[in-house]
C-alpha positions in Angstrom: 0.0 0.0 0.0 1.4 3.4 -1.0 1.9 6.5 1.3 -1.1 8.1 -0.4 -3.3 5.1 0.5 -2.1 5.3 4.2 -2.9 9.0 4.3 -6.4 8.4 2.8 -7.2 5.6 5.3 -6.2 7.9 8.2 -8.2 10.8 6.8 -11.3 8.6 6.5 -11.2 7.8 10.2 -10.7 11.4 11.1 -13.7 12.5 9.0 -15.8 9.7 10.6 -14.9 10.9 14.1 -15.9 14.5 13.3 -19.3 13.5 11.9 -20.1 11.5 15.0 -19.5 14.2 17.5 -21.9 14.5 20.4 -22.7 18.0 21.7 -24.7 17.3 24.9 -22.1 17.8 27.6 -19.1 20.0 28.1 -16.4 17.3 28.8 -14.2 16.8 25.8 -12.5 20.2 25.8 -10.9 20.2 29.2 -11.2 16.7 30.8 -9.3 13.4 30.3 -9.7 13.5 26.5 -8.2 17.0 26.1 -4.9 15.3 25.5 -4.3 12.9 22.6 -3.9 9.1 23.2 -0.6 8.4 25.1 1.2 7.0 22.0 0.9 10.4 20.2 3.9 12.8 21.0 3.8 16.5 20.7 0.0 16.7 20.5 -0.7 19.9 22.5 0.8 23.3 23.5 0.8 24.7 27.1 0.1 28.1 28.5 2.9 30.6 29.2 5.1 29.5 32.1 3.6 26.0 32.3 5.8 22.8 32.5 4.9 19.2 31.8 6.7 16.1 32.8 6.0 12.7 31.2 7.2 9.1 31.3 6.1 6.5 28.8 6.8 2.7 28.7 6.5 1.0 25.4 6.7 -2.7 24.3 6.6 -4.1 20.8 6.5 -7.9 20.1 7.6 -9.3 16.8 7.5 -13.0 15.8 7.7 -14.7 12.5 8.8 -13.4 9.1 7.1 -11.7 6.2 8.4 -11.5 2.6 6.4 -8.5 1.4 3.0 -9.3 3.0 3.4 -13.1 2.8 4.5 -15.3 5.8 7.7 -17.2 5.4 9.4 -19.7 7.7 12.8 -18.9 9.1 14.0 -22.5 8.4 13.0 -22.1 4.7 15.0 -18.9 4.5 18.2 -20.3 5.8 17.8 -23.6 4.0 17.4 -21.7 0.8 21.1 -21.0 0.9 21.1 -17.2 0.6 21.4 -16.5 4.3 23.1 -18.3 7.1 20.8 -16.8 9.8 17.2 -15.5 10.2 15.4 -14.0 13.2 12.4 -15.8 14.8 11.4 -13.4 17.5 12.2 -9.9 18.7 11.1 -7.8 21.6 11.7 -4.0 21.8 11.1 -2.2 25.1 11.5 1.5 25.6 11.1 4.1 28.3 10.6 7.7 27.1 11.4 10.6 29.5 9.8 13.8 28.3 9.8 17.5 29.4 7.9 20.5 28.0 8.0 24.2 28.9 6.1 27.1 27.4 8.0 30.4 27.3 5.0 32.0 25.6 1.4 31.0 24.8 2.4 30.4 21.2 5.5 28.3 21.6 6.1 25.2 23.7 9.7 23.7 24.0 10.1 20.0 24.4 12.8 17.3 24.9 12.5 13.6 24.9 15.2 10.9 25.7 14.5 7.2 25.3 16.1 4.2 27.0 15.9 1.1 24.9 16.1 -2.6 25.5 16.2 -5.0 22.6 16.4 -8.8 22.3 16.4 -11.1 19.3 16.2 -14.8 18.9 17.7 -16.3 15.7 18.0 -19.6 13.9 21.3 -20.4 12.3 22.4 -22.9 9.6 25.5 -24.7 10.9 27.8 -26.9 8.8 29.5 -29.9 10.5 31.5 -32.9 9.2 29.3 -35.9 8.1 29.7 -39.6 8.6 31.9 -40.0 5.5 35.3 -38.2 5.0 34.9 -34.9 3.2 31.1 -34.9 3.7 29.5 -31.9 5.3 26.1 -31.9 6.9 23.8 -29.0 7.8 21.8 -28.6 10.9 20.1 -25.7 12.6 21.0 -24.1 16.0 19.4 -21.3 18.0 21.2 -18.1 19.2 20.1 -14.8 20.8 21.4 -11.3 21.2 20.6 -8.3 23.4 21.3 -4.6 23.5 20.3 -1.8 25.8 21.1 1.8 26.5 20.1 5.4 25.8 18.7 6.3 22.4 18.8 9.5 20.4 17.8 12.7 22.2 15.1 14.8 20.5 14.6 18.5 21.1 12.2 20.8 19.5 9.3 23.2 19.6 5.5 23.2 19.1 4.5 26.4 17.3 0.9 27.6 17.3 -0.6 27.9 13.8 -4.3 28.8 14.3 -6.9 28.3 16.9 -10.7 28.7 17.2 -13.2 27.7 19.9 -13.2 24.1 18.9 -10.2 23.6 16.6 -6.5 24.2 16.6 -3.4 23.5 14.5 0.2 23.7 15.4 3.6 22.9 13.8 6.0 20.2 15.2 9.6 21.3 14.7 12.4 19.2 16.1 15.9 17.8 15.8 17.1 14.3 16.8 20.7 14.3 18.1 22.9 11.1 17.6 23.3 10.2 21.2 22.3 6.6 20.8 25.0 3.9 20.1 25.4 2.4 16.7 28.4 0.2 17.8 26.5 -2.4 19.9 28.2 -5.8 19.7 27.3 -9.4 20.6 30.4 -11.6 21.6 32.6 -9.0 20.0 30.7 -8.9 16.7 28.7 -5.8 15.5 25.0 -6.5 15.7 22.6 -5.8 12.8 20.9 -2.5 12.2 17.7 -3.3 14.1 19.7 -4.0 17.3 21.4 -0.7 17.4 20.2 2.1 19.7 20.4 5.2 17.5 20.6 6.5 14.0 24.1 8.0 14.2 23.0 11.0 12.2 21.4 14.4 12.9 17.8 14.1 11.8 15.1 16.7 11.3 11.7 15.9 12.7 8.9 17.9 11.1 5.1 17.8 11.2 1.7 19.3 11.9 -1.0 18.4 14.5 -4.7 19.2 14.5 -7.0 18.9 17.5 -10.7 19.4 17.7 -13.6 19.0 20.1 -17.2 19.8 20.4 -19.0 21.0 23.6 -19.8 17.4 24.0 -18.1 14.1 25.0 -16.1 13.7 21.8 -12.7 15.0 20.8 -10.5 14.1 17.8 -7.3 14.9 16.1 -4.8 14.1 13.4 -1.0 14.3 13.1 1.5 14.1 10.2 5.2 13.6 11.1 8.3 13.1 9.1 11.9 12.2 10.2 14.4 13.2 7.6 17.9 11.8 7.9 21.1 13.7 7.0 24.4 12.5 5.7 25.9 9.1 6.7 26.9 8.0 10.1 30.3 6.8 11.3 29.5 3.3 10.1 28.9 4.4 6.4 25.1 4.1 6.3 22.0 6.2 6.8 18.7 4.9 8.1 15.7 5.5 5.8 13.4 8.5 6.2 10.3 7.8 8.2 6.7 9.1 7.7 3.9 8.7 10.2 0.2 9.7 10.0 -2.2 9.4 13.0 -5.9 10.0 13.4 -7.8 9.5 16.6 -11.1 10.0 18.3 -11.9 9.9 22.1 -15.1 9.7 24.0 -15.4 10.9 27.7 -17.6 8.9 30.0 -16.7 11.3 32.7 -14.2 14.2 33.1 -11.8 11.8 34.6 -12.1 8.9 32.1 -12.1 8.6 28.3 -11.6 5.9 25.8 -9.9 6.3 22.4 -9.5 4.7 19.0 -6.6 5.5 16.7 -5.3 4.5 13.3 -1.5 4.9 12.8 0.1 4.7 9.4 3.9 4.2 9.1 6.1 4.2 6.0 9.9 4.0 6.2 12.5 3.9 3.5 15.4 1.5 2.9 18.8 2.0 4.6 21.2 3.8 2.3 24.8 2.5 2.3 25.9 -0.4 4.5 28.0 -1.2 7.6 31.3 -2.7 6.4 31.3 -4.9 9.5 28.1 -6.7 8.5 28.1 -9.5 5.8 24.9 -9.2 4.0 24.7 -12.9 3.2 25.2 -13.8 6.9 21.7 -12.8 8.0 18.5 -11.3 6.7 18.9 -8.6 9.3 22.3 -7.6 7.9 21.1 -7.1 4.3 19.9 -3.6 3.6 17.5 -4.9 0.9 15.4 -6.2 3.8 14.7 -2.7 5.2 11.8 -0.3 4.6 8.1 -0.9 4.3 4.7 0.2 5.3 2.3 -0.7 8.2 -1.1 0.4 9.5 -1.9 -0.2 13.2 -5.4 -0.1 14.8 -5.0 1.1 18.4 -7.4 1.4 21.4 -6.7 3.2 24.6 -7.9 4.6 28.0 -6.9 8.0 29.3 -7.5 9.0 33.0 -7.2 12.3 34.8 -7.1 12.4 38.6 -9.5 15.2 39.6 -9.0 15.2 43.4 -6.8 14.2 46.3 -3.0 14.3 46.5 -2.6 13.1 42.9 -4.9 15.7 41.4 -3.8 16.7 37.9 -1.8 13.5 37.3 -2.7 11.7 34.0 -2.4 7.9 33.5 -3.0 6.3 30.1 -2.6 3.1 28.2 -2.9 2.0 24.6 -2.8 -1.4 22.8 -2.5 -1.9 19.1 -2.2 -4.5 16.4 -1.3 -4.2 12.8 -4.1 -4.4 10.2 -1.7 -4.2 7.3 2.0 -4.9 6.8 3.9 -4.7 3.5 7.7 -5.0 4.0 10.6 -4.8 1.6 12.4 -8.2 1.3 12.3 -10.5 4.4 11.7 -8.8 7.8 10.2 -9.5 11.2 6.4 -9.4 11.5 5.0 -7.1 14.1 2.4 -8.8 16.4 1.4 -6.1 18.9 2.4 -2.9 20.7 1.6 -1.7 24.2 2.2 1.8 25.6 1.5 3.1 29.1 2.3 6.5 30.4 2.1 9.2 33.0 1.9 13.0 32.6 1.8 15.9 35.0 1.5 19.6 34.1 2.9 22.1 36.6 
């Protein structure tokens, strides 16, 4: 599916959310649903002098392989002779620390720093001497690898575009600094691209975010984001540009509790160049032909706002999503599910 098709699908959900708005109660504009679902970053501005702190925990599970949008067995990949190894399962966990400050009503500054933990199980084709002299036999063995550490620091600003009583638009302007490692190793051997913690390049992060609500229980929004890579990193490659489109709608049962539905479209380009320490025929994960693709996730969530007591003003939220479409370049891991939980506090 093309980037145009992803954008069209997200737009259709956004239009549907708007047409179903309920205008009987004044909840959506300032209650639990006044913020976007927890998986959406940079969704709102703050008033002059206001701070906000946040912490998000994210988990993505991947199991099995896709060739394009077709399932393929890891054993078939390595027995085909092109690759010696193929992944069977991968888990990616992340913890995102965030801070926002508004020097004016029209500009909110923000910074985000992730801590990442990655693990990958792989199956390997191993050659060993056979029963007869000079004969070699092939059998499979399992191996695993892990990496963890701080990722790339993002800094930026949210700049107000226009605002009316029920609608607003702002610009997302940011820069990703190459603070995450791209030299992670397993038993002294450089690990493949997916196991590294950063991009190794200075990347522009640009986008726009729309928010809307009625005087009722429904709020909605949409966001377009792009990550544009620059140059090559110290290992002679550049990750592909990334494009993301989100559309969501939330319904408030009460000022303290809302539920949300979201569609997220992702498109990412192939890696440009290659790490000279990685042999492309060793593993599917070391071959840059097996990078890039498109995915659409369907995501549901709950957002809560504490309205009294010592935790008044604290927000707690969770989202769970599954892919409804995956179309990947070459042979890559299939995403099964994502889970995000988070906390926010404005000061």
